[in-house]
N, C-alpha and C positions, 0 to 999 in steps of 0.2 A: 322318539317323537320329536319332530323338529320344532323350532321356535314358533312357527306360524300354524302348526297343526293343533287342533284341540280334540278332546274326546267328543265323539258324536253323541249328542243328547238331543232328543226331539223336543222342540219348544212348542208349547201349545199357545193358543191365543190368550188363555187365562194367565199363563206365565208372563206374556208380553203386557197384558193389561195391568197387572199388578206389580210387575218388576222390570219394566222395560229399561229403566235407568241402569240397573245392574247389568242387564244383558248387553246394552250398548257400551257401558264402561269396559266390559271384558273384550269387546271387539274393536275398540278404537284403534288399537295398535295394528290390527290386520287391515283395517280400512286405510290407515295412514301409510302402511307399507305399500299398498297398491298405488297410492298417489305418488309416493317417493319413487317407486320403480318406473312409473310412467314419466315423471319429471326427469329422471336420469337418462332415460331413452331419448326424450326430446332434446335435452341438453347436449347429448352426444351428437345428435343429428344436426343441431344448430352449429356446433363446433366444426363438424365435418364440412358444412356448407361455407362457413367462414374460412376454413383452411383452403378449400378449393379456390375461393376468391383470392386469397393471399398468395396462392401458388402461381396465379396468373400475373402477367406483367401489367398490372392496372394500378391506378392511383390508390394509395393506402386509405383505408377507411378505419377510423378510430372507434371501433365498436366491438364489444365483447359481451358474453353472457356469464352470469355468476349463479351457481346453484349452491345454496346453503342448507344443510340439514343439521339441526342442533337437537340435542336430547332434551333441552329445557323448553322447546317450543313444539307445537304440533304441526306436522307436515313440512313440505319443502318450501323454501323461499327462492324464487327465481326472478332475477332482475337483469335487465340490459344495462350495460355500463359503458362509459367512455374511459379509455386509458389516459392516465394523467402522469406525466413524468417518465423516468427511465426505470427499467426493471432492475431489481437488486436482490441480493440473497439475505433473507431474514430467518434466523433460527435454522439454518441449513436448507431452507426451502426457497425457491424462486418466488418473488413477490413483485407484482406490478401494481402501483397505486392506481386506483380507479375512482371515478365519481359516478354515482347513479344517474341515470337518465330519468327525468320526471315522467311519470306515467300519465297517460291521457285521462284515464278514469281510475276507479278504485282497483280494478283488476287487469286492465288492458293498457298496453303501450300503443302510441300512435304509429301507424304503419309508415309514416314519413321517415322514420329513422332508417328504413331500408331503401330509401329513394336513390341513393348513389350506386346501388348494386345493379348489375345487369339482370334481365328478366329471369334467366335460368337459376339465379341465386335468390333474387328478391321474392319470387312467388313462393318457394318452399319456406323461406324464413317467415313470411307473413302467415302461412298456414301453421307453422310451428308456434308462432306467437299467439294465434287464436286458440290453439290447444292448451298452451301454457296459461292463458287467461281463465280457461275452464278449471284448470288445476288450482289456480289461485282462489277462485270463487269457491270451489269445493272444500279447500283447506279452511277458508274462513267460516264456511257453514259448519264444518266438522268441529271447529274450535268453539263455535257458538253452542252447538249441541252438547259438547263435552261440558261446557260451563253450566248449561241448564241441568244436565244430569248430576253435576256436583252439588247443586243447591240442596239444602236440607228442606224437607217438607215442613211447612209451618202448620199444617192441618193435623190436629190430634182429635180423633173421634171421642165423643162423650161416652162414658161407660154407664 
């Protein structure tokens, strides 16, 4: 049985009504894995488009995308960044210092960061950013739901 497979057990509405917190807690990892997988796909697509632009003989654009997946936080973190300084090797890995670009809203970046790109690169990057904004929103909602499910019930019925 793989990491994401579970035993098939039919859930009734009564199970959900009286124990949905436990049911959701068991399935957060599966929901998170779907968000992470989609974020990794979009991250790869964005890097492909940026690489196509860099392969052309056009002015350099100081823009990159960073995807972070940590075990101590829920879901992926995806940010657009500007490169700052020269690339160097740290702990055997290549590292380029970056500074985050300020987001337009809580979940979405302003599409003006793609303004310097030609249309054949800019339009797909804007579409990718719109999908990433949905992932950021869903990750935040999932974290809020997880926090709600972790709360202890303060209601104790009288006997």
